[in-house]
GUTOR-125800 format. One record per residue (C-alpha): x, y, z. Coordinates in Angstrom, 2 decimals. Layout:
# residues N
<rec u="X" v="Y" w="Z"/>
...
This chain:
# residues 295
<rec u="-44.37" v="-31.85" w="-46.40"/>
<rec u="-43.33" v="-34.47" w="-48.94"/>
<rec u="-41.31" v="-37.65" w="-48.32"/>
<rec u="-38.36" v="-36.03" w="-50.05"/>
<rec u="-38.44" v="-32.93" w="-47.92"/>
<rec u="-35.96" v="-32.72" w="-45.06"/>
<rec u="-36.76" v="-30.86" w="-41.97"/>
<rec u="-35.01" v="-27.60" w="-41.46"/>
<rec u="-32.05" v="-27.71" w="-39.07"/>
<rec u="-31.74" v="-24.92" w="-36.40"/>
<rec u="-28.30" v="-23.18" w="-36.26"/>
<rec u="-26.14" v="-24.17" w="-33.29"/>
<rec u="-26.08" v="-21.47" w="-30.67"/>
<rec u="-23.19" v="-19.16" w="-30.57"/>
<rec u="-20.50" v="-19.83" w="-28.05"/>
<rec u="-21.52" v="-16.71" w="-26.01"/>
<rec u="-25.24" v="-17.70" w="-25.92"/>
<rec u="-24.70" v="-21.22" w="-24.37"/>
<rec u="-26.66" v="-21.51" w="-21.25"/>
<rec u="-24.46" v="-21.78" w="-18.16"/>
<rec u="-25.06" v="-22.21" w="-14.43"/>
<rec u="-24.55" v="-19.07" w="-12.35"/>
<rec u="-21.26" v="-20.12" w="-11.12"/>
<rec u="-20.38" v="-21.14" w="-14.74"/>
<rec u="-21.05" v="-17.57" w="-15.82"/>
<rec u="-18.77" v="-16.31" w="-13.08"/>
<rec u="-15.97" v="-18.57" w="-14.08"/>
<rec u="-16.39" v="-17.62" w="-17.66"/>
<rec u="-16.46" v="-14.06" w="-16.81"/>
<rec u="-13.16" v="-14.53" w="-14.83"/>
<rec u="-11.56" v="-16.31" w="-17.56"/>
<rec u="-12.10" v="-13.41" w="-19.94"/>
<rec u="-11.10" v="-10.68" w="-17.38"/>
<rec u="-7.57" v="-9.21" w="-18.08"/>
<rec u="-7.74" v="-7.57" w="-14.62"/>
<rec u="-8.40" v="-10.82" w="-12.83"/>
<rec u="-5.83" v="-12.86" w="-14.98"/>
<rec u="-3.11" v="-10.25" w="-14.42"/>
<rec u="-3.69" v="-10.15" w="-10.73"/>
<rec u="-3.81" v="-13.92" w="-10.50"/>
<rec u="-0.52" v="-14.24" w="-12.40"/>
<rec u="1.18" v="-12.04" w="-9.96"/>
<rec u="-0.26" v="-13.81" w="-6.89"/>
<rec u="0.55" v="-17.23" w="-8.40"/>
<rec u="4.22" v="-16.12" w="-9.01"/>
<rec u="4.59" v="-15.25" w="-5.29"/>
<rec u="2.94" v="-18.43" w="-4.19"/>
<rec u="5.27" v="-20.43" w="-6.23"/>
<rec u="8.15" v="-18.47" w="-4.75"/>
<rec u="6.76" v="-19.13" w="-1.16"/>
<rec u="6.46" v="-22.90" w="-1.85"/>
<rec u="9.64" v="-23.64" w="-3.88"/>
<rec u="11.78" v="-20.46" w="-3.69"/>
<rec u="14.25" v="-22.15" w="-1.17"/>
<rec u="15.20" v="-24.61" w="-3.93"/>
<rec u="16.22" v="-22.10" w="-6.71"/>
<rec u="17.60" v="-19.14" w="-5.02"/>
<rec u="21.35" v="-18.69" w="-5.64"/>
<rec u="22.24" v="-18.21" w="-1.94"/>
<rec u="21.09" v="-19.20" w="1.43"/>
<rec u="18.89" v="-16.24" w="2.54"/>
<rec u="20.04" v="-16.54" w="6.09"/>
<rec u="23.78" v="-16.97" w="5.41"/>
<rec u="25.74" v="-13.88" w="6.12"/>
<rec u="29.17" v="-12.76" w="4.60"/>
<rec u="30.52" v="-9.53" w="6.24"/>
<rec u="33.11" v="-9.37" w="3.39"/>
<rec u="30.36" v="-8.82" w="0.74"/>
<rec u="28.17" v="-6.72" w="3.01"/>
<rec u="26.43" v="-3.74" w="1.19"/>
<rec u="27.43" v="-4.88" w="-2.25"/>
<rec u="25.20" v="-2.96" w="-4.88"/>
<rec u="23.27" v="-4.97" w="-7.46"/>
<rec u="25.71" v="-6.90" w="-9.77"/>
<rec u="26.07" v="-10.17" w="-11.61"/>
<rec u="26.87" v="-12.14" w="-8.53"/>
<rec u="24.20" v="-10.54" w="-6.46"/>
<rec u="21.30" v="-9.39" w="-8.68"/>
<rec u="19.70" v="-7.26" w="-5.94"/>
<rec u="22.80" v="-6.54" w="-3.98"/>
<rec u="23.52" v="-7.59" w="-0.36"/>
<rec u="22.38" v="-6.19" w="2.90"/>
<rec u="24.45" v="-4.95" w="5.91"/>
<rec u="25.29" v="-8.46" w="6.91"/>
<rec u="26.17" v="-9.63" w="3.48"/>
<rec u="23.04" v="-11.60" w="2.85"/>
<rec u="21.85" v="-11.84" w="-0.69"/>
<rec u="18.89" v="-9.56" w="-1.07"/>
<rec u="17.32" v="-11.42" w="-4.16"/>
<rec u="17.31" v="-14.67" w="-2.22"/>
<rec u="15.81" v="-13.08" w="0.84"/>
<rec u="13.03" v="-11.41" w="-1.28"/>
<rec u="12.09" v="-14.63" w="-2.98"/>
<rec u="12.06" v="-16.74" w="0.24"/>
<rec u="10.56" v="-13.92" w="2.25"/>
<rec u="7.20" v="-14.37" w="0.54"/>
<rec u="6.72" v="-17.57" w="2.53"/>
<rec u="5.84" v="-16.01" w="6.01"/>
<rec u="3.61" v="-13.25" w="4.62"/>
<rec u="1.71" v="-15.74" w="2.43"/>
<rec u="1.23" v="-17.90" w="5.36"/>
<rec u="0.14" v="-15.48" w="7.96"/>
<rec u="-2.04" v="-13.07" w="5.81"/>
<rec u="-4.32" v="-15.80" w="4.23"/>
<rec u="-4.75" v="-17.58" w="7.52"/>
<rec u="-5.76" v="-14.37" w="9.25"/>
<rec u="-8.14" v="-13.56" w="6.28"/>
<rec u="-9.67" v="-17.07" w="6.53"/>
<rec u="-10.23" v="-16.55" w="10.23"/>
<rec u="-11.73" v="-13.05" w="9.71"/>
<rec u="-14.06" v="-14.55" w="6.95"/>
<rec u="-15.31" v="-17.45" w="9.14"/>
<rec u="-15.84" v="-15.18" w="12.20"/>
<rec u="-17.40" v="-12.39" w="10.27"/>
<rec u="-19.70" v="-14.60" w="8.26"/>
<rec u="-21.01" v="-16.34" w="11.46"/>
<rec u="-21.55" v="-12.91" w="13.15"/>
<rec u="-23.10" v="-11.44" w="10.04"/>
<rec u="-25.51" v="-14.33" w="9.59"/>
<rec u="-26.47" v="-14.02" w="13.28"/>
<rec u="-27.28" v="-10.30" w="13.51"/>
<rec u="-28.80" v="-10.12" w="10.02"/>
<rec u="-31.22" v="-13.11" w="10.58"/>
<rec u="-32.33" v="-12.21" w="14.15"/>
<rec u="-32.27" v="-8.51" w="13.84"/>
<rec u="-33.97" v="-6.64" w="16.81"/>
<rec u="-32.00" v="-6.34" w="20.05"/>
<rec u="-29.49" v="-8.99" w="18.89"/>
<rec u="-28.63" v="-6.73" w="15.84"/>
<rec u="-28.54" v="-3.58" w="17.84"/>
<rec u="-26.37" v="-4.83" w="20.72"/>
<rec u="-23.75" v="-6.64" w="18.53"/>
<rec u="-23.66" v="-4.12" w="15.81"/>
<rec u="-22.84" v="-1.30" w="18.41"/>
<rec u="-20.16" v="-3.48" w="19.78"/>
<rec u="-18.79" v="-4.11" w="16.33"/>
<rec u="-18.85" v="-0.25" w="15.49"/>
<rec u="-16.87" v="0.53" w="18.58"/>
<rec u="-14.39" v="-2.16" w="17.64"/>
<rec u="-14.07" v="-0.88" w="14.17"/>
<rec u="-13.38" v="2.62" w="15.36"/>
<rec u="-10.07" v="1.60" w="16.84"/>
<rec u="-7.31" v="1.44" w="14.18"/>
<rec u="-6.19" v="-2.24" w="13.48"/>
<rec u="-2.55" v="-1.47" w="14.21"/>
<rec u="-3.46" v="-0.17" w="17.74"/>
<rec u="-5.50" v="-3.33" w="18.42"/>
<rec u="-2.74" v="-5.54" w="17.12"/>
<rec u="-0.09" v="-3.77" w="19.29"/>
<rec u="-2.16" v="-3.94" w="22.52"/>
<rec u="-2.85" v="-7.68" w="21.91"/>
<rec u="0.71" v="-8.63" w="20.90"/>
<rec u="2.15" v="-6.80" w="23.99"/>
<rec u="-0.40" v="-8.65" w="26.19"/>
<rec u="-0.19" v="-12.17" w="24.62"/>
<rec u="3.42" v="-12.05" w="23.23"/>
<rec u="4.82" v="-12.05" w="19.69"/>
<rec u="4.21" v="-15.18" w="17.57"/>
<rec u="2.75" v="-15.96" w="14.21"/>
<rec u="-0.37" v="-17.40" w="15.80"/>
<rec u="-0.90" v="-14.22" w="17.79"/>
<rec u="-0.60" v="-12.11" w="14.59"/>
<rec u="-3.00" v="-14.34" w="12.77"/>
<rec u="-5.61" v="-14.14" w="15.62"/>
<rec u="-5.38" v="-10.46" w="16.05"/>
<rec u="-5.50" v="-9.61" w="12.50"/>
<rec u="-8.28" v="-11.97" w="11.82"/>
<rec u="-10.45" v="-10.76" w="14.70"/>
<rec u="-9.74" v="-7.28" w="13.78"/>
<rec u="-11.12" v="-7.78" w="10.19"/>
<rec u="-14.08" v="-9.92" w="11.30"/>
<rec u="-16.41" v="-6.99" w="12.21"/>
<rec u="-15.90" v="-5.52" w="8.61"/>
<rec u="-16.91" v="-8.77" w="7.01"/>
<rec u="-19.70" v="-9.22" w="9.51"/>
<rec u="-21.28" v="-5.80" w="8.39"/>
<rec u="-21.09" v="-6.94" w="4.65"/>
<rec u="-22.71" v="-10.24" w="5.32"/>
<rec u="-25.35" v="-8.63" w="7.57"/>
<rec u="-26.45" v="-6.32" w="4.60"/>
<rec u="-26.84" v="-9.42" w="2.35"/>
<rec u="-28.68" v="-11.46" w="4.87"/>
<rec u="-31.10" v="-8.58" w="5.53"/>
<rec u="-32.17" v="-8.79" w="1.81"/>
<rec u="-32.19" v="-12.49" w="1.58"/>
<rec u="-34.29" v="-13.14" w="4.85"/>
<rec u="-37.34" v="-11.56" w="3.35"/>
<rec u="-37.44" v="-13.93" w="0.43"/>
<rec u="-39.86" v="-16.81" w="-0.11"/>
<rec u="-37.34" v="-19.72" w="0.49"/>
<rec u="-36.65" v="-18.34" w="3.91"/>
<rec u="-40.31" v="-18.23" w="4.68"/>
<rec u="-40.72" v="-21.75" w="3.32"/>
<rec u="-37.94" v="-22.87" w="5.73"/>
<rec u="-39.72" v="-21.34" w="8.69"/>
<rec u="-43.01" v="-22.97" w="7.60"/>
<rec u="-41.25" v="-26.33" w="7.56"/>
<rec u="-40.20" v="-25.48" w="11.17"/>
<rec u="-36.39" v="-25.68" w="10.23"/>
<rec u="-34.15" v="-24.37" w="13.07"/>
<rec u="-32.47" v="-21.04" w="12.92"/>
<rec u="-28.96" v="-22.58" w="12.44"/>
<rec u="-30.26" v="-24.59" w="9.53"/>
<rec u="-31.99" v="-21.62" w="8.01"/>
<rec u="-28.84" v="-19.42" w="8.28"/>
<rec u="-26.12" v="-21.81" w="7.30"/>
<rec u="-27.97" v="-24.08" w="4.81"/>
<rec u="-30.66" v="-21.84" w="3.26"/>
<rec u="-29.26" v="-18.28" w="3.36"/>
<rec u="-25.41" v="-18.80" w="3.47"/>
<rec u="-25.22" v="-20.40" w="-0.08"/>
<rec u="-26.91" v="-17.24" w="-1.43"/>
<rec u="-24.62" v="-14.74" w="0.14"/>
<rec u="-21.38" v="-16.35" w="-1.01"/>
<rec u="-20.64" v="-13.67" w="-3.78"/>
<rec u="-20.32" v="-10.67" w="-1.38"/>
<rec u="-18.29" v="-12.82" w="1.07"/>
<rec u="-15.86" v="-13.90" w="-1.74"/>
<rec u="-15.44" v="-10.30" w="-2.76"/>
<rec u="-14.82" v="-9.06" w="0.74"/>
<rec u="-12.47" v="-11.82" w="1.56"/>
<rec u="-10.18" v="-10.98" w="-1.39"/>
<rec u="-10.33" v="-7.27" w="-0.45"/>
<rec u="-9.37" v="-8.10" w="3.11"/>
<rec u="-6.58" v="-10.29" w="1.99"/>
<rec u="-4.79" v="-7.14" w="0.57"/>
<rec u="-5.33" v="-5.25" w="3.82"/>
<rec u="-4.02" v="-8.28" w="5.81"/>
<rec u="-0.88" v="-8.27" w="3.79"/>
<rec u="-0.28" v="-4.69" w="4.63"/>
<rec u="-0.98" v="-5.27" w="8.30"/>
<rec u="1.45" v="-8.22" w="8.49"/>
<rec u="4.17" v="-6.12" w="6.90"/>
<rec u="3.42" v="-3.27" w="9.13"/>
<rec u="3.58" v="-5.20" w="12.31"/>
<rec u="6.80" v="-6.87" w="11.21"/>
<rec u="8.34" v="-3.50" w="10.27"/>
<rec u="7.46" v="-2.22" w="13.86"/>
<rec u="8.92" v="-5.28" w="15.49"/>
<rec u="5.74" v="-6.85" w="16.65"/>
<rec u="5.08" v="-9.24" w="13.89"/>
<rec u="7.29" v="-11.99" w="12.24"/>
<rec u="10.66" v="-12.25" w="14.17"/>
<rec u="14.18" v="-12.60" w="12.96"/>
<rec u="15.93" v="-14.42" w="11.47"/>
<rec u="13.02" v="-14.83" w="9.04"/>
<rec u="13.62" v="-12.92" w="5.57"/>
<rec u="10.19" v="-11.45" w="5.81"/>
<rec u="9.76" v="-8.41" w="3.63"/>
<rec u="8.49" v="-6.02" w="6.53"/>
<rec u="11.27" v="-7.22" w="8.90"/>
<rec u="13.84" v="-6.80" w="6.26"/>
<rec u="12.78" v="-3.12" w="5.58"/>
<rec u="12.77" v="-2.54" w="9.16"/>
<rec u="16.32" v="-3.90" w="9.66"/>
<rec u="17.75" v="-1.90" w="6.70"/>
<rec u="15.75" v="1.32" w="6.14"/>
<rec u="18.36" v="3.28" w="8.14"/>
<rec u="20.84" v="2.47" w="5.33"/>
<rec u="19.03" v="4.44" w="2.85"/>
<rec u="20.59" v="7.77" w="4.08"/>
<rec u="23.96" v="6.30" w="3.18"/>
<rec u="22.94" v="5.48" w="-0.25"/>
<rec u="22.34" v="1.78" w="0.09"/>
<rec u="18.88" v="1.95" w="-1.48"/>
<rec u="18.78" v="-1.61" w="-2.63"/>
<rec u="18.47" v="-3.00" w="0.99"/>
<rec u="14.99" v="-1.72" w="1.08"/>
<rec u="13.65" v="-1.00" w="-2.50"/>
<rec u="13.16" v="-4.61" w="-3.60"/>
<rec u="11.37" v="-5.74" w="-0.40"/>
<rec u="9.06" v="-2.78" w="-0.70"/>
<rec u="8.40" v="-3.57" w="-4.37"/>
<rec u="7.54" v="-7.08" w="-3.39"/>
<rec u="5.03" v="-5.98" w="-0.89"/>
<rec u="3.54" v="-3.49" w="-3.44"/>
<rec u="3.29" v="-6.03" w="-6.25"/>
<rec u="1.65" v="-8.65" w="-4.09"/>
<rec u="-0.95" v="-6.27" w="-2.76"/>
<rec u="-1.54" v="-4.88" w="-6.27"/>
<rec u="-2.04" v="-8.47" w="-7.59"/>
<rec u="-4.52" v="-9.19" w="-4.76"/>
<rec u="-6.45" v="-6.01" w="-5.51"/>
<rec u="-6.64" v="-6.90" w="-9.19"/>
<rec u="-8.05" v="-10.22" w="-8.27"/>
<rec u="-10.63" v="-8.52" w="-6.10"/>
<rec u="-11.64" v="-6.21" w="-8.75"/>
<rec u="-11.99" v="-9.10" w="-11.20"/>
<rec u="-14.02" v="-11.07" w="-8.77"/>
<rec u="-16.35" v="-8.10" w="-8.00"/>
<rec u="-16.73" v="-7.38" w="-11.69"/>
<rec u="-17.59" v="-11.11" w="-12.33"/>
<rec u="-20.42" v="-11.20" w="-9.84"/>
<rec u="-21.90" v="-7.89" w="-10.96"/>
<rec u="-21.83" v="-8.58" w="-14.72"/>
């Protein structure tokens, strides 16, 4: 090559061919997922309502006005009023607070307990796996609502009780998912190397294996959150969950569903739509997360 020749320049890599870390690939996939972004938008909307709704609703959600009781949706009351004259729109917006406190905390508890159990039975296998798995299967055979009702009757009704009951009810399901992932990981070379270094079982489980089973845990957590929202709403509807005077959605439906027969549909419809929209949003997020990890 002569002195006047210039070296050929390689073309810059296309944006889609840039090398990213595994987590970078996941985030990139999520940022392009319409399913995930739609669900996230719905969930964020309700989170904003839970955090700041009290400051922008037109009426006090707990203030009653018998004169305006059972007013249909109109300009003054967008969603109408309930049998005590409380503004339904204000109650729906502020009512997101309790369910978005209890359900996520219950899901976090279920994830922590289920992950610890799944790591334990998946790593040790043998008799430990056999005994604990049979106990978990027996526990999972009982409907969540039945377990919750028995525990709440025994321990009393409170938000803490609901969180603990729902969290422990969902923990076995997460444990089974984690167990399956750990069974595959424990046979890999890095686990054998940790044993050769004489690392303890806790170190191997939580430092070596846990980071590699995070994806199925995240997917299972988002799925369980949707179920937890339904469980909280169901318990509130039955009178065993969040208690009055909270504007909780399930509690509001329970208080007003008897009015539907009289044609006062708005006292129940908007709370039911709120529950449905939040669950749909969470499920869309779960689908997006699942798709991102499986691309």
